[in-house]
N, C-alpha and C positions, 0 to 999 in steps of 0.2 A: 339886155338879152338874158333870158332865164335858161339855166341848165339843171338837169337832174343829177344828183349825186346820191346814189343808193347805198354805197358802201357803209356798213355799220348800221343800216336801218332795217326795220322789219320789212317783210314782203308786201305790206299794204300801205305803208306810209313813207314819205320822203320829206326833205326840207328843201325849199327853194333857196335862191342866193341870199334872201333876207332872213333865213332861218325859220321861216313859217312852215308849219306842217301842212302837207298836201295829201289828200286821200287819193291814191292812184285809181281807185274805181271810178272817180269822177271824170276820168279821161277816156276810159275804155268805151268804144262804140261811137265816140264823137268824131265829127268831120273837121278836117283842117286843110290848109293849103300848103303844098311844098314850096318853100321860098328859095330853095336851091335844088338842083337835080339830086335825087336820091340814088347814088351809085352804091347801093347798100346803105351807106351812111349819108346824112345830109341834115337839113334843117326844115322845120315846119312852123307855121304860124297858126295859133289857136287863140281866139279872144284877144288879139293884139300882142300876145306874148310869143317869143320864139323859143323853140325847143329842139334839141338834137334828137333825131329819130333814125331808126333803121328799117329799111324796107324788107319785108318778108317775101317779096316777089321779084327781087332783082331791081333793075333800073326803073325809076319813075321820073318823068320829066319835070323840070321846074314849072310851077303854076298849076300842077295837077291837084285835083281834089283827092285827099287820102282819108282813110278811116283808121282810127287808132285801135289796134287789136290787143295790146298789152304792153309788157315791159320785159326787157332782156338785157342783162349786164349793164344796168344803169341808164338805159335809154328807152324811150317810147318805141314800140314796134308798130309799123303801119303797113297797109296794103292800098292799092289803087282803089278808088271809089268811083272811077269813071268807066 
């Protein structure tokens, strides 16, 4: 399971759990699937990887298609794409 840790990083890069640099711009606008209900916070799956995410629209049910809109406080931000 992959998680973002943005503390101490620039606004455009982060490191994954293996210490590899990730460009945050590569996520914005992409579609993912909610693997848990997003009651503000939850988890999404993108390309077989699981990420912690925060809904910008309130509750999103498990299994819903979501669009990654950005990053906030170390988490991906998403909105419903359905």
